[in-house]
C-alpha positions as CSV (number, residue, x, y, z in Angstrom):
1,M,-93.3,-28.6,24.5
2,R,-94.5,-31.1,21.9
3,K,-98.4,-32.3,22.2
4,Y,-99.1,-35.8,21.2
5,E,-102.4,-38.0,21.6
6,I,-102.0,-41.6,21.8
7,M,-105.0,-44.0,21.0
8,F,-104.9,-47.7,22.3
9,I,-107.1,-50.6,22.3
10,V,-107.0,-53.2,25.5
11,R,-108.0,-56.6,24.6
12,P,-111.6,-57.2,25.8
13,T,-111.0,-60.7,27.6
14,L,-109.3,-58.9,30.8
15,G,-111.6,-58.5,33.8
16,E,-112.1,-54.5,35.1
17,D,-109.5,-54.3,37.4
18,E,-107.1,-55.7,34.8
19,V,-108.1,-53.2,32.2
20,T,-107.6,-50.3,34.8
21,K,-104.1,-51.8,35.8
22,V,-102.8,-51.9,32.0
23,I,-104.3,-48.2,31.8
24,K,-102.2,-46.8,34.8
25,D,-99.2,-49.0,33.8
26,F,-98.9,-47.0,30.6
27,G,-99.7,-43.8,31.9
28,N,-97.4,-44.8,34.6
29,I,-94.8,-45.5,31.6
30,L,-95.4,-41.9,30.1
31,T,-94.9,-39.9,33.0
32,T,-91.7,-41.8,34.1
33,N,-90.1,-40.9,31.2
34,G,-90.7,-36.9,31.4
35,A,-94.4,-36.6,29.8
36,K,-97.3,-34.6,31.5
37,I,-100.5,-36.1,30.7
38,V,-102.7,-33.3,29.9
39,N,-106.0,-35.3,29.4
40,E,-107.1,-38.9,29.5
41,K,-110.5,-40.2,28.2
42,N,-111.6,-44.3,28.7
43,M,-113.9,-44.6,25.7
44,G,-114.8,-48.1,27.3
45,Q,-115.7,-50.9,25.2
46,R,-116.3,-51.0,21.6
47,E,-116.8,-52.8,18.7
48,L,-113.9,-53.1,15.9
49,A,-114.2,-52.4,12.4
50,Y,-112.4,-55.3,11.3
51,E,-111.0,-58.1,13.7
52,I,-107.4,-57.8,15.4
53,K,-105.6,-60.8,16.8
54,D,-108.8,-62.7,16.7
55,F,-110.9,-59.8,18.4
56,K,-113.9,-58.3,17.8
57,S,-114.0,-55.7,20.5
58,G,-111.7,-53.9,22.8
59,Y,-111.6,-51.5,25.5
60,Y,-110.6,-47.8,23.9
61,Y,-108.1,-45.2,25.7
62,V,-107.2,-41.8,24.7
63,Y,-104.2,-39.9,26.5
64,N,-102.9,-36.4,25.4
65,I,-99.8,-35.8,26.7
66,E,-97.1,-32.8,26.3
67,A,-93.4,-33.9,26.0
68,S,-90.3,-32.1,25.8
69,D,-88.5,-35.0,23.5
70,D,-89.9,-38.5,22.3
71,K,-87.9,-40.5,25.2
72,A,-91.7,-41.5,26.5
73,I,-92.9,-41.7,23.3
74,N,-90.7,-44.1,21.9
75,E,-91.0,-46.0,25.5
76,F,-94.8,-46.4,25.2
77,D,-94.6,-47.4,21.6
78,R,-91.7,-50.2,22.4
79,L,-93.8,-51.6,25.5
80,A,-97.2,-51.0,23.5
81,L,-96.0,-53.4,20.6
82,I,-94.7,-55.9,23.5
83,S,-97.6,-55.8,25.3
84,K,-100.0,-59.1,24.9
85,D,-102.8,-56.9,26.4
86,V,-102.7,-53.8,23.9
87,I,-104.1,-55.2,20.9
88,R,-103.4,-52.0,18.7
89,H,-101.9,-48.4,19.4
90,L,-101.9,-45.3,17.6
91,I,-99.5,-42.1,18.3
92,T,-100.3,-38.6,16.7
93,K,-98.6,-35.4,17.1
94,E,-101.0,-32.5,17.5
95,E,-100.4,-29.6,15.6
96,D,-100.0,-26.3,17.6
């Protein structure tokens, strides 16, 4: 099993319920594509170091996952790039 950490920032103009829905939807993308969510962490709203898409803050969220292949990672990456709600994401492979 490969281990990954996925950090993404949700745009700050969404309401609390909408942010929760975006986080849950992206978690479902991972699990339906064969990944197992080991840990998840809501880091809350934070100021950005620099403006991204005219936003000065965002809701940070982190998933630690295990996956046997990169199908779930590729699908998460594809949909995060398309989504208007995710302003930035970073996927890193953790060393064993």
